N, C-alpha and C positions, 0 to 999 in steps of 0.2 A: 516271302515278301511282306513287308510291313504295310499295313493299311494306313493311308494318310487320312488324318482327321482334319477336315476343313473347319477353320475357325473364322469368325467374323468379328469385327470390332463394332460395337454399338455405342452410341453417345447418348447420354441422358443428362438433363439439367438437374443439378443437385442444389438444394437450398440449405445454406449454412446459417444457423442462428447462434449468435454468441450467448453463452450462459453467463449472465452478469453476476450471478451469485457465487458460482463455483469456479468460473473460468472455463476456458475451452469452448467447444462448439458442439451443438447437436446438428445433425445433418440428415436430410431425407431426400428421396427421389420421388416426386409426385407421380411419375408415370408407372412406378412400381409400388403399389399400395402396401404399406407395412414395412417397406425397406427403409430402415432408420438406423443410425449409428451415432457415435459421438467420439470425441477425442480431446485431449488436453491442449492440443495446439491445432491450428488449421491443417498442418501437414499430417498429423495423426488422424484427424477426422476424415481427411481426404482418403488416406490409405484404408481406413476402416470402412468407409462407404463403398469404396471400390471392391473390397473383399466381400462385403455384404451383398452388393449387387451381383457379383459374379456367382455367389452361392444361390441367390434368389433365382437367377436365370438358369442355373444348372438344374435346380429342382423343377422349374417350369418345363425345361427340355425333357427331363426324365419322365415327367407326367404327360408329355406330348401336348402341352398347352401352347397356345400361340403366344409368341414373345411380343411384348409391347414394342411398338415401332420406335425407332431411334428418334431422338429430339434434335436431329441435325438442323442447324440454323436458328435454334431457339436461343435467345439471349435474355438474361435476367439482370436488371440493373436497378440500383436504388434511385428513387425519385424524391426530390425535395419539394415539399408543399408548404407554403406559408399560410397560416390561418390567423 
């Protein structure tokens, strides 16, 4: 009988910063210190940070470290300010 592995889906806020010199995006997840990636397009950066976060959390699980809580409900939006 196969053992079922229970998986859960966690959501984290990711910050995408455009690279104005080379193009593409740098992206990081504040709740996962050091979890950073990049991509030539938004879609590539998104796929890369998803993979990086998955590997990050896999290592934390193997080390039996407590996973960072999910950022459910967090919303990040640009704000215009006139000076």
